[in-house]
C-alpha positions as CSV (number, residue, x, y, z in Angstrom):
1,M,128.2,107.3,132.1
2,N,125.8,109.9,133.4
3,Y,122.9,111.0,131.4
4,D,124.2,114.5,130.6
5,T,127.4,113.1,129.1
6,Y,125.4,110.5,127.1
7,K,123.2,113.3,125.8
8,D,126.2,115.4,124.9
9,R,127.8,112.6,123.0
10,V,124.6,111.8,121.1
11,Y,124.1,115.4,120.2
12,G,127.8,115.7,119.2
13,C,127.5,112.6,117.0
14,W,124.6,114.1,114.9
15,L,126.1,117.6,115.0
16,G,129.4,116.4,113.6
17,K,127.6,114.3,111.0
18,M,125.4,117.1,109.7
19,I,128.1,119.8,109.6
20,A,130.9,117.6,108.1
21,G,128.5,116.0,105.6
22,N,127.3,119.4,104.5
23,I,130.8,120.7,104.0
24,G,131.7,117.6,101.9
25,G,128.5,117.7,99.8
26,P,129.6,120.1,97.0
27,L,132.5,117.8,96.1
28,E,130.6,114.5,96.1
29,D,131.5,112.3,93.1
30,C,134.8,114.0,92.4
31,R,136.9,110.9,91.7
32,E,140.4,112.2,92.5
33,I,142.6,112.9,95.4
34,M,142.5,116.6,96.2
35,D,144.7,119.0,98.2
36,F,142.4,121.6,99.8
37,Q,144.1,123.5,102.7
38,S,141.0,124.6,104.5
39,L,137.4,123.7,105.0
40,H,136.5,127.3,104.2
41,E,137.5,126.8,100.6
42,I,134.7,124.4,100.0
43,A,132.0,124.9,102.7
44,P,128.6,125.8,101.2
45,D,126.7,128.9,102.3
46,E,123.7,127.0,103.6
47,M,122.6,123.6,104.8
48,M,121.6,121.1,102.1
49,V,119.4,118.0,102.4
50,N,121.5,114.8,102.8
51,D,120.4,111.2,102.6
52,D,123.1,110.4,105.3
53,L,120.7,111.9,107.8
54,D,117.3,111.6,106.1
55,V,117.1,107.8,106.0
56,Q,118.0,107.6,109.7
57,L,115.1,109.8,110.6
58,I,112.9,107.3,108.8
59,W,114.5,104.4,110.8
60,L,113.8,106.3,114.0
61,N,110.2,106.7,113.0
62,V,110.0,102.9,112.3
63,L,111.4,102.2,115.7
64,L,108.9,104.5,117.5
65,E,106.1,102.7,115.7
66,K,107.2,99.1,115.7
67,G,109.4,98.9,118.8
68,W,112.5,96.8,119.2
69,E,111.0,93.9,117.2
70,L,111.1,95.9,113.9
71,T,112.1,94.0,110.8
72,S,114.0,94.6,107.6
73,D,110.6,94.6,105.8
74,D,109.4,97.4,108.2
75,L,112.4,99.5,107.3
76,M,112.0,99.0,103.5
77,E,108.3,99.7,103.5
78,A,109.0,103.0,105.4
79,F,111.9,103.8,103.0
80,I,109.6,103.5,100.0
81,A,106.8,105.5,101.7
82,H,108.8,108.4,103.1
83,Y,111.8,108.8,100.9
84,P,110.9,109.6,97.2
85,Y,114.5,109.5,95.9
86,G,115.6,106.3,94.2
87,P,119.2,106.6,92.9
88,N,121.7,103.7,92.7
89,E,121.2,100.9,95.3
90,Y,118.2,102.7,96.8
91,G,116.4,102.4,93.5
92,Y,117.3,98.8,92.9
93,G,116.6,97.7,96.4
94,K,113.1,99.4,96.3
95,R,112.5,97.9,92.9
96,N,113.2,94.4,94.2
97,Y,110.9,94.9,97.2
98,R,108.1,96.0,95.0
99,R,108.6,92.8,93.0
100,G,108.1,90.8,96.2
101,I,111.8,90.1,96.6
102,K,112.4,90.7,100.3
103,P,115.6,91.3,102.3
104,P,118.3,90.2,102.2
105,L,117.9,89.3,98.5
106,S,116.4,92.8,97.8
107,G,119.9,94.1,98.4
108,T,121.8,91.9,96.0
109,Y,119.5,90.6,93.2
110,A,120.2,92.5,89.9
111,N,122.2,95.0,92.0
112,E,125.7,93.8,91.2
113,F,127.2,97.3,90.6
114,F,125.8,99.0,93.7
115,M,125.6,96.3,96.2
116,H,129.0,97.3,97.7
117,S,128.3,101.0,97.7
118,M,128.1,103.5,100.6
119,G,124.3,103.8,101.0
120,C,124.2,101.7,104.1
121,P,127.5,102.5,105.9
122,I,126.2,106.0,106.2
123,R,123.2,104.9,108.2
124,A,125.1,103.5,111.3
125,E,124.7,106.5,113.7
126,I,121.1,105.7,114.6
127,W,122.1,102.3,115.9
128,A,125.3,103.5,117.7
129,S,123.6,106.3,119.5
130,L,120.7,104.1,120.6
131,F,122.9,101.3,121.8
132,P,126.3,102.9,122.7
133,F,127.1,100.3,125.4
134,Y,125.8,97.4,123.4
135,P,127.8,97.3,120.2
136,E,126.6,93.7,119.4
137,K,123.0,95.1,119.4
138,A,124.0,98.0,117.1
139,V,125.7,95.5,114.8
140,E,122.6,93.3,114.7
141,Y,120.4,96.2,113.7
142,S,123.0,97.4,111.2
143,Y,122.6,94.0,109.4
144,M,118.8,94.4,109.4
145,D,119.2,97.8,107.9
146,G,122.0,97.2,105.4
147,C,120.6,94.1,103.8
148,I,117.5,95.9,102.4
149,D,119.6,97.4,99.6
150,H,123.2,96.2,99.9
151,G,125.4,93.1,99.9
152,A,127.7,91.6,102.5
153,E,130.7,93.9,102.3
154,S,128.8,97.2,102.6
155,I,126.8,95.6,105.4
156,Y,130.2,94.8,107.1
157,A,131.2,98.5,106.6
158,E,128.0,99.6,108.3
159,Q,128.4,97.1,111.1
160,Y,132.0,98.2,111.7
161,T,131.1,101.8,111.7
162,A,128.3,101.2,114.2
163,A,130.6,99.2,116.4
164,I,133.4,101.8,116.5
165,E,130.9,104.6,117.1
166,C,129.6,102.6,120.0
167,L,133.1,102.0,121.3
168,A,133.8,105.8,121.0
169,F,131.4,106.3,123.9
170,S,133.5,104.1,126.2
171,F,137.2,104.2,125.0
172,T,139.6,107.1,124.8
173,E,142.3,105.5,122.6
174,L,141.6,105.6,118.9
175,M,143.8,102.6,118.0
176,V,142.0,100.5,120.6
177,I,138.6,101.5,119.1
178,L,139.6,100.8,115.5
179,E,141.2,97.4,116.3
180,Y,138.4,96.4,118.7
181,G,135.9,97.2,116.0
182,L,137.3,94.4,113.8
183,A,135.9,91.8,116.3
184,F,132.4,92.6,115.0
185,I,132.9,91.7,111.3
186,P,134.3,88.6,109.6
187,E,138.1,88.5,109.7
188,E,138.2,87.3,106.1
189,S,136.0,90.1,104.7
190,R,137.5,92.7,102.3
191,I,136.3,95.5,104.6
192,A,138.3,94.1,107.5
193,G,141.3,93.9,105.2
194,V,140.9,97.6,104.4
195,V,141.0,98.5,108.1
196,R,144.1,96.3,108.8
197,T,145.9,97.7,105.7
198,C,145.2,101.3,106.8
199,L,146.4,100.6,110.3
200,T,149.6,99.1,108.9
201,W,150.4,102.0,106.7
202,Y,149.9,104.4,109.6
203,R,152.1,102.3,112.0
204,E,154.9,102.1,109.3
205,G,155.1,105.8,109.1
206,C,153.6,106.4,105.7
207,T,152.4,109.9,105.0
208,W,148.6,110.4,104.5
209,K,149.3,111.2,100.8
210,E,151.3,107.9,100.4
211,S,148.6,105.9,102.1
212,V,145.6,107.4,100.4
213,T,147.3,107.1,97.0
214,E,148.0,103.4,97.6
215,L,144.4,103.0,98.9
216,H,143.1,104.5,95.7
217,D,145.2,102.3,93.4
218,T,144.0,99.2,95.3
219,Y,140.4,99.8,96.1
220,A,138.9,102.6,94.0
221,S,136.6,102.0,91.0
222,N,134.4,103.9,88.5
223,D,131.6,103.8,91.2
224,S,132.3,107.0,93.2
225,S,130.4,105.5,96.1
226,I,132.3,102.2,96.3
227,S,132.5,101.2,99.9
228,F,136.0,99.8,100.0
229,Y,137.8,103.0,99.0
230,N,135.6,105.4,100.8
231,F,135.6,103.3,103.9
232,G,139.4,103.4,103.8
233,V,139.4,107.1,103.3
234,E,137.5,107.4,106.6
235,I,139.9,105.2,108.5
236,L,142.9,107.2,107.2
237,A,141.2,110.5,108.0
238,L,140.6,109.4,111.6
239,L,144.2,108.2,112.0
240,Y,146.0,111.1,110.4
241,G,143.5,113.8,111.7
242,E,144.6,113.0,115.3
243,G,141.2,113.8,116.8
244,K,140.9,117.3,115.4
245,F,137.7,118.1,113.7
246,E,138.8,120.4,110.9
247,E,141.9,118.4,110.0
248,T,140.0,115.1,110.0
249,V,137.1,116.3,107.9
250,L,139.5,118.0,105.5
251,L,141.4,114.7,105.0
252,A,138.2,112.8,104.4
253,I,137.1,115.3,101.7
254,N,140.6,115.4,100.1
255,G,140.3,111.7,99.6
256,G,137.6,112.5,97.0
257,Y,134.8,110.2,95.7
258,D,131.8,110.0,98.1
259,T,132.9,113.1,100.0
260,D,129.7,113.9,101.8
261,C,129.5,110.4,103.2
262,T,133.2,110.1,104.3
263,A,133.1,113.6,105.9
264,A,129.8,113.0,107.6
265,T,131.0,109.6,109.1
266,V,134.2,110.9,110.5
267,G,132.4,114.0,111.9
268,A,129.9,111.7,113.6
269,F,132.6,109.6,115.1
270,L,134.4,112.6,116.5
271,G,131.2,113.9,118.0
272,A,130.4,110.5,119.6
273,W,134.0,110.2,120.9
274,K,134.4,113.7,122.3
275,G,131.0,115.2,122.5
276,T,129.9,118.6,121.3
277,E,133.3,120.1,122.2
278,A,134.8,118.2,119.2
279,V,133.1,120.6,116.8
280,P,134.5,124.2,116.8
281,D,132.0,126.9,117.6
282,E,132.2,128.6,114.2
283,W,130.9,125.4,112.6
284,K,128.2,124.9,115.1
285,E,126.8,128.3,114.2
286,T,126.3,127.2,110.5
287,I,123.4,125.0,111.4
288,E,121.9,126.7,114.5
289,D,120.4,123.4,115.7
290,R,118.2,123.1,112.5
291,I,117.4,119.9,110.6
292,V,116.9,120.1,106.9
293,T,115.3,116.9,105.4
294,A,113.8,115.6,102.1
295,C,111.7,113.0,104.0
296,V,107.9,113.2,103.3
297,N,104.9,112.4,105.5
298,L,106.8,111.3,108.6
299,K,104.5,110.6,111.6
300,T,107.2,112.1,114.0
301,E,109.1,115.0,112.5
302,F,112.3,116.3,113.9
303,H,112.9,120.0,113.3
304,T,116.0,120.4,115.5
305,L,118.9,118.4,116.6
306,S,117.8,118.9,120.2
307,E,114.5,117.2,119.4
308,L,116.3,114.3,117.7
309,T,118.7,113.9,120.6
310,D,116.0,113.9,123.2
311,T,114.1,111.1,121.4
312,I,117.2,109.0,120.8
313,C,118.3,109.4,124.4
314,S,114.9,108.4,125.7
315,L,115.0,105.2,123.6
316,G,118.6,104.6,124.6
317,C,117.7,104.9,128.3
318,L,114.7,102.6,127.8
319,Y,116.9,99.9,126.3
320,D,119.7,100.3,128.9
321,G,117.1,100.4,131.7
322,G,116.1,96.9,130.8
323,K,119.7,95.7,130.7
324,K,122.7,96.8,132.6
325,R,121.7,100.4,133.5
326,I,125.0,101.8,132.5
327,I,123.5,105.3,132.0
328,T,123.1,106.9,135.4
329,N,121.2,110.0,136.7
330,V,118.5,109.6,134.1
331,P,115.9,112.4,134.5
332,E,112.4,111.4,135.1
333,K,110.4,110.7,131.9
334,K,113.5,109.9,129.9
335,D,112.8,106.2,129.8
336,D,109.0,106.5,129.7
337,I,108.5,105.2,126.1
338,F,106.8,101.8,126.1
339,F,106.6,99.3,123.3
340,E,103.8,96.8,123.1
341,S,104.7,93.3,121.9
342,G,102.5,90.5,120.9
343,E,103.2,87.0,119.5
344,K,101.8,86.2,116.1
345,A,99.6,83.1,115.6
346,A,102.1,81.9,113.0
347,F,105.5,82.9,111.8
348,I,106.2,82.6,108.0
349,T,109.7,82.8,106.4
350,V,110.5,82.5,102.6
351,D,113.7,81.6,100.9
352,Y,114.7,80.5,97.4
353,E,116.8,77.7,95.9
354,G,118.7,79.9,93.4
355,L,117.8,83.3,92.2
356,P,114.4,84.8,92.9
357,E,113.4,84.9,89.2
358,I,111.5,82.8,86.7
359,G,111.5,82.4,82.9
360,L,109.2,80.8,80.5
361,H,110.9,77.5,80.5
362,D,112.3,77.7,84.1
363,S,111.1,76.3,87.3
364,C,111.8,78.0,90.6
365,V,111.9,76.3,94.0
366,V,110.7,78.4,96.9
367,L,111.1,77.3,100.5
368,V,108.4,78.3,102.9
369,A,108.7,77.6,106.6
370,V,105.6,78.0,108.9
371,K,105.9,78.1,112.7
372,N,102.6,77.4,114.4
373,N,102.4,79.6,117.5
374,S,98.7,78.9,118.2
375,K,97.0,76.1,120.2
376,D,95.2,74.6,117.2
377,E,96.3,73.0,113.9
378,Q,96.9,75.2,110.9
379,Y,97.3,74.8,107.2
380,L,99.1,76.7,104.5
381,E,98.0,78.0,101.1
382,V,100.3,79.5,98.5
383,A,98.7,81.2,95.5
384,G,99.8,83.4,92.6
385,R,98.8,84.3,89.0
386,E,96.8,81.8,87.0
387,A,99.7,81.6,84.6
388,F,101.7,79.6,87.2
389,E,101.6,76.0,88.3
390,I,102.4,75.9,92.1
391,C,103.3,72.4,93.2
392,P,103.9,71.8,97.0
393,E,106.4,69.0,97.9
394,G,105.0,67.8,101.2
395,D,101.8,68.2,103.2
396,T,100.6,71.7,103.7
397,K,97.8,70.7,106.1
398,D,97.6,69.7,109.8
399,I,100.5,71.8,111.0
400,A,100.5,71.0,114.7
401,P,100.8,73.6,117.6
402,G,104.4,74.4,118.2
403,E,105.5,72.7,114.9
404,C,107.8,74.4,112.4
405,R,107.2,72.9,109.0
406,R,109.4,73.5,106.1
407,L,108.0,73.0,102.6
408,R,109.3,73.2,99.1
409,F,107.1,74.7,96.3
410,L,108.0,74.1,92.7
411,I,106.7,77.0,90.6
412,K,106.7,77.2,86.8
413,Y,104.8,78.8,83.9
414,R,101.9,76.9,82.3
415,E,102.7,76.1,78.7
416,A,100.1,78.4,77.2
417,S,101.3,81.6,79.0
418,P,101.3,84.4,76.4
419,V,103.5,86.8,78.4
420,V,106.2,86.9,81.1
421,Y,105.4,89.5,83.8
422,D,108.2,91.6,85.3
423,T,106.5,91.3,88.7
424,N,105.0,88.1,90.0
425,L,103.6,88.2,93.6
426,F,102.6,85.1,95.5
427,S,100.6,85.0,98.8
428,C,101.3,82.7,101.7
429,K,98.3,82.4,104.0
430,V,98.1,80.4,107.1
431,Y,94.6,79.4,108.3
432,G,93.3,78.0,111.5
433,K,91.4,74.7,111.8
434,N,88.1,76.6,111.5
435,G,89.2,78.4,108.3
436,S,90.0,81.7,109.9
437,L,93.1,83.6,108.5
438,Q,95.8,83.5,111.1
439,E,98.8,85.1,109.3
440,E,99.9,86.0,105.8
441,A,103.0,87.0,103.9
442,C,104.0,87.4,100.3
443,F,107.0,86.8,98.2
444,G,107.8,87.5,94.6
445,L,109.7,86.3,91.5
446,A,111.1,88.6,88.9
447,G,110.2,87.7,85.4
448,K,113.3,87.3,83.1
449,P,113.1,89.7,80.2
450,V,112.3,87.8,77.0
451,W,114.3,88.5,73.8
452,K,114.4,86.7,70.4
453,V,118.0,86.7,69.2
454,T,119.3,86.5,65.6
455,G,123.0,86.0,65.0
456,P,125.9,85.8,65.5
457,F,127.1,87.9,62.6
458,F,130.7,88.9,61.9
459,N,133.2,89.8,59.2
460,P,136.1,87.3,58.6
461,Y,138.1,90.1,56.9
462,D,139.1,93.5,58.2
463,F,137.8,95.7,55.4
464,K,138.5,98.8,57.5
465,K,142.2,98.2,57.0
466,V,142.3,96.6,53.6
467,S,139.3,97.4,51.3
468,E,137.7,94.9,49.0
469,E,138.9,97.0,46.1
470,K,142.5,96.6,47.2
471,R,142.1,92.9,47.7
472,R,140.6,92.5,44.2
473,A,143.4,94.6,42.7
474,E,146.0,92.3,44.3
475,E,144.0,89.2,43.4
476,A,143.9,88.2,47.0
477,Y,141.1,85.6,46.5
478,F,140.7,82.0,45.6
479,K,140.2,81.3,41.8
480,I,136.7,79.8,42.2
481,P,134.4,80.9,39.3
482,S,131.1,80.6,41.1
483,R,132.0,82.7,44.1
484,K,134.6,85.1,45.2
485,I,136.2,84.1,48.5
486,Y,139.0,86.3,49.7
487,R,142.2,85.0,51.2
488,Y,143.2,86.1,54.6
489,Y,145.4,89.1,54.2
490,N,147.6,88.2,57.2
491,L,147.7,86.2,60.4
492,V,145.6,88.8,62.2
493,E,142.7,88.1,59.8
494,A,143.2,84.4,60.0
495,H,142.7,84.3,63.8
496,N,140.2,87.1,64.5
497,N,136.6,88.2,63.7
498,F,135.7,91.8,62.9
499,V,132.5,93.5,63.7
500,Y,131.2,97.0,63.1
501,L,128.2,98.8,64.5
502,D,127.5,100.8,61.3
503,E,127.4,97.7,59.1
504,P,124.0,96.2,58.6
505,Y,124.3,92.4,58.9
506,R,120.6,92.1,57.9
507,K,118.0,94.6,56.7
508,E,117.5,97.1,59.5
509,D,113.9,98.1,58.8
510,F,112.1,97.1,62.0
511,S,108.7,98.6,61.3
512,G,105.8,96.3,60.7
513,E,106.8,93.0,58.9
514,G,110.5,93.8,59.4
515,F,110.1,93.4,63.2
516,L,108.0,90.3,62.9
517,D,110.4,88.7,60.6
518,L,113.3,89.3,63.1
519,Y,111.1,88.2,66.0
520,R,109.9,84.9,64.4
521,K,113.3,83.8,63.3
522,G,115.1,84.6,66.6
523,R,115.9,82.0,69.2
524,L,114.5,82.5,72.7
525,Y,116.8,84.2,75.2
526,E,115.7,85.1,78.7
527,A,118.1,87.5,80.5
528,A,119.0,86.4,84.1
529,E,119.1,89.4,86.5
530,D,118.0,91.6,83.6
531,T,121.4,91.3,82.0
532,V,122.0,90.5,78.4
533,R,125.2,88.5,77.9
534,I,126.0,87.2,74.4
535,D,128.1,84.4,76.0
536,E,124.8,82.9,77.4
537,M,123.1,82.9,74.0
538,F,125.3,80.4,72.3
539,G,128.8,78.8,72.4
540,F,130.2,80.8,69.5
541,G,133.4,82.6,70.4
542,G,135.0,85.8,69.2
543,C,133.8,89.2,68.1
544,C,130.2,89.2,66.8
545,C,127.0,91.1,66.4
546,V,123.5,90.0,67.5
547,Y,120.0,91.5,66.9
548,C,117.6,91.1,69.9
549,A,113.9,91.7,69.4
550,Q,111.5,92.2,72.3
551,Q,107.7,92.7,72.7
552,M,107.3,94.8,75.8
553,Y,103.8,95.6,77.1
554,S,103.2,98.7,79.1
555,E,100.0,99.3,81.1
556,R,99.8,102.9,79.9
557,E,101.3,105.5,77.5
558,E,104.2,107.2,79.2
559,T,107.5,108.8,78.8
560,V,110.2,106.9,80.7
561,Q,113.8,107.6,81.3
562,C,115.9,104.7,80.0
563,H,119.1,103.8,81.9
564,I,121.4,101.6,79.9
565,G,124.6,100.0,81.0
566,S,126.8,98.5,78.2
567,T,130.4,97.6,77.8
568,T,130.2,97.5,74.0
569,P,128.6,99.6,71.2
570,Y,124.8,99.1,70.5
571,K,121.9,100.6,68.6
572,L,118.3,100.7,69.9
573,W,115.0,100.9,68.0
574,L,111.6,101.5,69.5
575,N,108.5,100.8,67.4
576,G,110.4,100.9,64.2
577,E,112.4,104.1,64.9
578,Q,116.1,104.1,65.8
579,I,116.2,106.1,69.0
580,Y,119.8,105.7,70.3
581,T,123.3,104.8,69.3
582,Q,126.4,104.2,71.4
583,N,129.6,103.8,69.5
584,N,132.0,103.4,72.3
585,S,133.2,100.6,74.5
586,N,133.0,101.3,78.2
587,G,133.7,100.0,81.6
588,Y,130.4,98.7,82.9
589,S,128.1,101.1,84.8
590,P,124.3,101.1,84.9
591,Y,124.5,104.7,83.7
592,T,126.5,104.3,80.4
593,D,123.6,106.2,78.7
594,V,120.5,108.0,80.1
595,F,117.8,109.2,77.7
596,T,114.0,109.4,77.6
597,M,111.7,107.4,75.3
598,D,108.0,107.4,74.7
599,L,106.2,104.1,75.4
600,K,102.8,103.3,73.9
601,G,100.1,101.8,76.0
602,G,100.1,98.1,75.2
603,E,102.7,96.6,72.9
604,N,106.0,98.2,72.2
605,R,108.5,96.7,69.8
606,I,112.2,97.0,70.9
607,V,115.2,96.0,68.8
608,L,118.7,95.9,70.2
609,K,121.7,95.6,67.9
610,L,124.6,94.6,70.2
611,L,128.3,94.0,69.6
612,R,130.7,91.7,71.5
613,Y,134.4,92.3,71.3
614,S,135.7,90.0,74.0
615,E,134.8,88.3,77.2
616,G,133.0,90.3,79.9
617,Q,130.4,91.8,77.6
618,K,127.4,93.1,79.6
619,F,124.2,95.0,78.7
620,T,121.4,96.1,81.1
621,M,118.4,98.3,80.6
622,V,115.9,99.6,83.1
623,M,113.2,102.2,82.7
624,R,112.5,104.8,85.3
625,E,109.2,106.6,85.8
626,A,108.8,110.4,86.2
627,P,109.7,112.6,88.0
628,Y,113.3,111.9,86.9
629,E,114.9,114.6,89.1
630,L,114.1,112.3,92.0
631,A,115.8,109.4,90.1
632,G,112.3,108.1,89.6
633,R,111.4,104.6,90.6
634,I,112.3,101.8,88.3
635,K,109.3,100.5,86.2
636,T,108.0,97.1,87.4
637,D,104.5,97.0,85.9
638,H,105.3,95.7,82.4
639,A,105.4,92.3,80.7
640,Y,107.2,90.6,77.8
641,G,105.5,88.9,74.9
642,V,106.4,85.3,74.2
643,W,104.7,83.5,71.3
644,E,105.0,84.2,67.6
645,E,101.2,83.8,67.5
646,K,100.9,86.8,69.7
647,A,103.0,88.8,67.2
648,D,100.8,87.7,64.4
649,E,97.7,89.0,66.3
650,A,99.4,92.3,67.0
651,E,100.1,92.8,63.3
């Protein structure tokens, strides 16, 4: 492929992405199949910022600074520094990284709801346009990218998207491209299944409406950005759009859900496949080569698509020039970017046996591997808070040149620790024989939120249906003089528990001594992955109510935005005042309720009254710092009180 064609395809890829994503933006999160007849019905009047583009501008900056040897850590650090928004998986991935939980676990830990969302499949174009003739390389970088804030299936979606966008530079037949792309992701993955299913529906002659309806019923969820459904919408749009820009983008938008992402991705594919001619002139005029971005403090800023395209093509030619030289007629100074590389004196990797978290009575095993790249012996030191005992299993000294030593470290809290910190950072330092620091890295453990639980409470009788007065009038009780015990009114009562949020199962005054009484009498419960599950507290089965008390210490007085996800009703008290009530049962989402609350500097006393109706109960709570309009970052600088003696001192 000659350089001019390559450049036209790259420009077309980003042109299609920006225009189509902008058209789809206003309908983002509409969870329904729609029937718009024209893009003109929905296109906004001006360009809007879009994370589909923004994050990839950051990735390009990282590449310009770090070179081909960039890492997932490099990407995440730049993501935190240059993109202030933190919604959904972005926020949870960044939160994990600030806690020292590095990729790939930063993408999955305490991120169950969003780990399979669309945040990383929309970032594939940078890798495809850099490595159009090396899809395996684009797939490799897509993993490095996706794992910072997503799990396996969304990463597969990004890898597949990068692969087919690469293949679009070389192949003319759409079916060949879509089928060949499957070679780059696991055959057994659910994402691969989505592709195969969509191809089958198309071959069998199903209409687009029939196919997208079946896709919706099979793969959609209450997460409007769920990758399985949105990814399928993209495949169907490409198939039924038959290579036409307006028709393809319209089908992607009519599929609903994450419409800016689906529209942007199919627009980018068409641009990579057919170049700038894929986009009708009337739509090109809507952006006038401009880039609108929400990124901040980028070292290299891109104001136009032309600037972006020139930089990407220079990098693409640089990589190709060191390989097969598929790109021909490269102008002078188009492959004149040079990256310096230097080998580190030591290479450190960290992994965990189990989840990257620790509780008061837990121990955590961390696996540290050190590769000595120097000519002298080295030794390793791992250090953390004084609250922890860090016990190496194996010799940390005399690591020989060229040796790769793998060591297990058992980490646990000392018995006298008064608090559990949310964030616990540990340093790994490699020293030379003369004591000079050769290399260092860090890792982290999330502290399990500490609760004191009282319960379970429940009613054996359904007083909502049959009142006590009616039961007494009908003498539906045992004739025991010392105590009135009711008979079960029917088989429903005999084999069920009943529980009500508005019924106080104990005195609900949680100011002063009321809180301390609840806290002292409660049993210790530490919430794995920040999730409160009554099933984990005790073996008791059936409907019930529990009261959970928590001492939470904040470094400062501040107003935070509380994001709660709960499948069942609950009440929440803060420092003796009831601040929120949720009476409904819901399908789980981290955003069941969003409200602000005022934290004191120092100790804050939280009480949660929580119901369980059946299996699957789940409760999560995170606090976001201002500014909330940016989906402010999730708070990580707090701690949880542990001992009753601490409560006595506070009183």
